[in-house]
C-alpha positions as CSV (number, residue, x, y, z in Angstrom):
1,X,11.0,-6.8,9.4
2,X,9.8,-6.4,5.9
3,X,9.6,-9.3,3.5
4,X,10.8,-9.4,-0.2
5,X,8.0,-9.7,-2.7
6,X,8.4,-11.4,-6.1
7,X,5.6,-11.2,-8.6
8,X,5.8,-14.0,-11.3
9,X,3.9,-14.0,-14.6
10,X,0.9,-12.3,-12.9
11,X,-2.3,-11.8,-14.9
12,X,-5.3,-10.3,-13.3
13,X,-9.0,-10.8,-14.4
14,X,-12.4,-9.4,-13.7
15,X,-14.6,-12.2,-14.9
16,X,-13.5,-12.9,-18.5
17,X,-11.8,-9.4,-18.9
18,X,-8.0,-9.5,-18.7
19,X,-7.2,-6.3,-16.7
20,X,-3.5,-6.7,-16.3
21,X,-1.2,-9.1,-18.2
22,X,2.2,-10.7,-17.5
23,X,3.6,-8.7,-14.7
24,X,7.1,-9.8,-13.4
25,X,8.4,-7.6,-10.6
26,X,10.7,-8.0,-7.6
27,X,10.3,-5.7,-4.6
28,X,13.2,-5.5,-2.1
29,X,12.6,-5.9,1.6
30,X,12.5,-2.6,3.6
31,X,12.3,-0.4,0.6
32,X,9.6,1.8,-1.0
33,X,8.4,0.9,-4.5
34,X,6.1,3.3,-6.3
35,X,3.6,2.3,-9.0
36,X,3.0,5.1,-11.5
37,X,1.2,5.4,-14.8
38,X,-2.0,6.8,-16.4
39,X,-5.4,5.9,-14.9
40,X,-6.8,2.5,-15.9
41,X,-3.5,0.8,-16.4
42,X,-3.8,-1.6,-13.5
43,X,-1.6,0.0,-10.8
44,X,-4.2,-0.4,-8.0
45,X,-5.4,-3.7,-9.4
46,X,-1.9,-5.2,-9.1
47,X,-1.5,-3.6,-5.6
48,X,-4.6,-5.4,-4.5
49,X,-3.3,-8.8,-5.7
50,X,-0.4,-8.5,-3.3
51,X,-2.6,-9.2,-0.3
52,X,-5.3,-11.2,-2.1
53,X,-7.8,-8.3,-1.8
54,X,-8.5,-8.5,-5.6
55,X,-10.3,-11.8,-5.2
56,X,-12.9,-10.2,-2.9
57,X,-14.2,-8.4,-6.0
58,X,-16.9,-10.4,-7.8
59,X,-15.3,-12.3,-10.7
60,X,-11.8,-11.2,-9.5
61,X,-9.1,-13.9,-10.0
62,X,-5.4,-14.1,-10.8
63,X,-3.0,-16.4,-12.7
64,X,0.6,-16.6,-11.8
65,X,2.3,-16.2,-8.4
66,X,3.1,-13.7,-5.7
67,X,5.9,-14.8,-3.4
68,X,6.6,-13.4,0.1
69,X,10.2,-14.5,0.9
70,X,9.6,-17.4,-1.4
71,X,6.2,-18.5,-0.2
72,X,3.4,-18.3,-2.8
73,X,0.5,-16.4,-1.2
74,X,-1.8,-18.0,-3.8
75,X,-0.9,-21.6,-2.9
76,X,-4.0,-23.7,-2.1
77,X,-2.8,-24.2,1.4
78,X,-2.4,-20.5,2.2
79,X,-5.1,-18.7,4.3
80,X,-6.0,-15.4,2.7
81,X,-6.9,-13.9,6.1
82,X,-3.3,-14.6,7.3
83,X,-2.0,-13.1,4.1
84,X,-3.9,-9.9,4.9
85,X,-2.4,-9.8,8.4
86,X,1.1,-10.0,6.9
87,X,0.4,-7.6,4.1
88,X,-1.4,-4.5,5.4
89,X,-3.4,-2.0,3.3
90,X,-3.9,1.8,3.5
91,X,-6.6,3.1,1.2
92,X,-7.0,6.2,-0.8
93,X,-9.5,7.8,1.5
94,X,-9.0,7.8,5.3
95,X,-11.4,5.2,6.7
96,X,-11.5,5.3,10.5
97,X,-14.2,3.0,11.9
98,X,-17.0,5.5,12.6
99,X,-18.3,3.9,15.8
100,X,-14.9,3.6,17.4
101,X,-12.6,5.9,19.4
102,X,-9.1,6.7,18.3
103,X,-7.9,4.0,20.7
104,X,-10.5,1.5,19.5
105,X,-9.5,2.1,15.9
106,X,-5.8,1.3,16.5
107,X,-6.7,-1.7,18.8
108,X,-9.4,-3.2,16.4
109,X,-7.2,-5.6,14.5
110,X,-5.1,-6.5,17.5
111,X,-8.2,-7.4,19.5
112,X,-9.5,-9.5,16.6
113,X,-6.2,-11.5,16.4
114,X,-5.6,-11.8,20.1
115,X,-8.7,-11.6,22.3
116,X,-6.8,-12.4,25.5
117,X,-4.2,-9.6,25.3
118,X,-4.1,-7.8,28.7
119,X,-5.2,-4.2,28.6
120,X,-1.8,-2.9,29.7
121,X,-0.1,-4.7,26.8
122,X,-2.8,-3.4,24.4
123,X,-2.1,0.2,25.7
124,X,1.5,-0.3,24.8
125,X,0.7,-1.5,21.3
126,X,-1.7,1.5,20.7
127,X,0.9,4.0,21.9
128,X,3.7,2.4,19.9
129,X,1.6,2.3,16.7
130,X,0.5,5.9,17.1
131,X,4.1,7.0,17.7
132,X,5.2,5.1,14.6
133,X,2.5,7.0,12.7
134,X,3.7,10.3,14.1
135,X,0.3,10.9,15.7
136,X,0.7,10.2,19.4
137,X,1.6,13.7,20.5
138,X,-1.5,15.1,18.7
139,X,-4.0,12.6,20.2
140,X,-2.6,11.2,23.5
141,X,-5.0,13.3,25.5
142,X,-8.2,12.3,23.6
143,X,-7.8,8.6,22.9
144,X,-11.5,8.1,23.9
145,X,-12.8,10.6,21.3
146,X,-14.1,9.4,17.9
147,X,-11.5,8.8,15.2
148,X,-13.8,10.6,12.7
149,X,-13.3,13.8,14.7
150,X,-9.7,14.1,13.5
151,X,-8.6,16.1,10.4
152,X,-8.2,14.3,7.1
153,X,-4.5,14.0,7.4
154,X,-4.7,12.8,11.0
155,X,-7.4,10.3,10.0
156,X,-5.0,8.9,7.3
157,X,-2.2,8.6,9.9
158,X,-4.7,6.9,12.2
159,X,-5.5,4.4,9.4
160,X,-1.7,3.8,9.0
161,X,-1.4,3.3,12.8
162,X,-4.3,0.7,12.7
163,X,-2.6,-1.1,9.8
164,X,0.8,-1.4,11.5
165,X,-0.6,-2.3,14.9
166,X,-1.0,-5.9,13.8
167,X,2.7,-6.0,12.8
168,X,2.5,-6.7,9.1
169,X,5.7,-7.2,7.1
170,X,4.5,-5.4,3.9
171,X,2.4,-2.2,3.8
172,X,0.4,-1.4,0.6
173,X,-0.7,2.2,0.1
174,X,-3.2,3.1,-2.6
175,X,-2.8,6.8,-3.3
176,X,-2.7,7.5,0.5
177,X,-2.3,11.3,0.1
178,X,-4.5,12.0,-2.9
179,X,-7.4,13.5,-0.8
180,X,-5.1,15.5,1.5
181,X,-3.8,19.1,1.6
182,X,-0.1,19.7,0.8
183,X,1.0,19.9,4.5
184,X,-0.7,16.6,5.4
185,X,0.7,15.1,2.2
186,X,4.3,15.9,3.3
187,X,3.5,14.4,6.7
188,X,2.5,11.2,5.0
189,X,5.6,11.2,2.8
190,X,7.9,11.7,5.9
191,X,6.1,8.8,7.5
192,X,6.6,6.5,4.5
193,X,10.3,7.3,4.6
194,X,10.5,6.4,8.3
195,X,8.4,3.3,8.0
196,X,10.5,1.7,5.3
197,X,13.2,0.9,8.0
198,X,10.8,-1.7,9.3
199,X,8.3,-2.5,6.5
200,X,8.4,-3.2,2.8
201,X,6.2,-0.5,1.2
202,X,4.4,-0.4,-2.1
203,X,2.7,2.9,-3.0
204,X,0.4,3.8,-5.9
205,X,0.6,7.4,-6.7
206,X,-0.5,9.7,-9.6
207,X,1.8,12.4,-8.2
208,X,5.2,11.8,-10.0
209,X,6.9,14.3,-7.7
210,X,5.8,12.2,-4.8
211,X,7.1,9.0,-6.4
212,X,10.4,10.8,-6.9
213,X,10.5,12.0,-3.3
214,X,9.6,8.8,-1.4
215,X,10.5,5.7,-3.5
216,X,13.6,3.7,-4.0
217,X,12.3,2.0,-7.1
218,X,9.5,2.9,-9.5
219,X,7.4,0.7,-11.7
220,X,5.6,2.3,-14.7
221,X,2.4,0.8,-16.0
222,X,0.7,1.5,-19.3
223,X,-1.6,0.0,-21.9
224,X,-1.5,0.0,-25.7
225,X,-5.1,1.3,-26.1
226,X,-8.4,1.4,-24.2
227,X,-9.8,-2.1,-23.8
228,X,-6.3,-3.7,-23.8
229,X,-4.8,-5.1,-20.5
230,X,-2.5,-2.9,-18.5
231,X,1.2,-4.0,-18.6
232,X,4.3,-3.3,-16.6
233,X,6.5,-1.3,-19.0
234,X,9.6,-0.7,-16.9
235,X,10.8,-1.0,-13.4
236,X,14.1,0.5,-12.2
237,X,15.7,2.7,-9.6
238,X,13.6,5.8,-9.2
239,X,16.4,8.1,-10.0
240,X,17.0,6.3,-13.4
241,X,13.2,6.2,-14.2
242,X,12.9,9.9,-13.8
243,X,16.3,10.9,-15.4
244,X,17.1,8.3,-18.0
245,X,14.4,5.7,-18.5
246,X,15.0,2.8,-20.9
247,X,11.6,2.8,-22.6
248,X,10.3,5.7,-24.8
249,X,6.7,5.3,-23.3
250,X,8.2,5.9,-19.8
251,X,10.2,8.8,-21.0
252,X,7.1,10.4,-22.6
253,X,5.1,9.9,-19.4
254,X,7.6,11.2,-16.8
255,X,8.3,14.2,-19.0
256,X,4.6,15.1,-19.2
257,X,4.1,14.4,-22.9
258,X,1.1,12.2,-22.1
259,X,-1.0,10.8,-19.2
């Protein structure tokens, strides 16, 4: 089941540049939290700190803490690889492994983590993950075909199936539908609503209607001016953010007056 995430006094750097400052945020287990705000305000940067992916960028570092059910993922004793198994990631563009079949794509992480898993058990994991991603019925007769042969929307659901096959507890999604057509976008949104029963989901989106449709809570990021760090302005229940936000900057953004 999903884990609770607590972000404490988080500041994020690229070298000497402070990209995001002083983020404090709690994300409930088995819920969907949307990050919204103008480009360049740190939404994706903060998302990448939640599974220690930010530090793979040259010069990337953080100050502060990210707690998963109370355990700090930035503790010196914590293995970043284990963090990334617990906290999965789905990127903006579908990224099936080009040399692998549909089956191989879903099985890739499982094989890496458990080389001795019997084929029959692996078959079950692949089917279960594809069913969870609402893709099984579309691909069950061509599992040996390349994953890159699927449509864009199917490729993104394949990427989601691959992410959940290793049984993470938190799923991060960085604009997962931004490159998809409207029908595929709705399929991804339906999937997000279903997956939150089992996973804690954090989604970055520039589509405010999407945030309103899929999320339970919404966090609005902004910055004072170009060159200044991004900051978390407000976080609240999604319905309140879009109908009666507390901060005038949030109100101006969700009403379309800027951004």
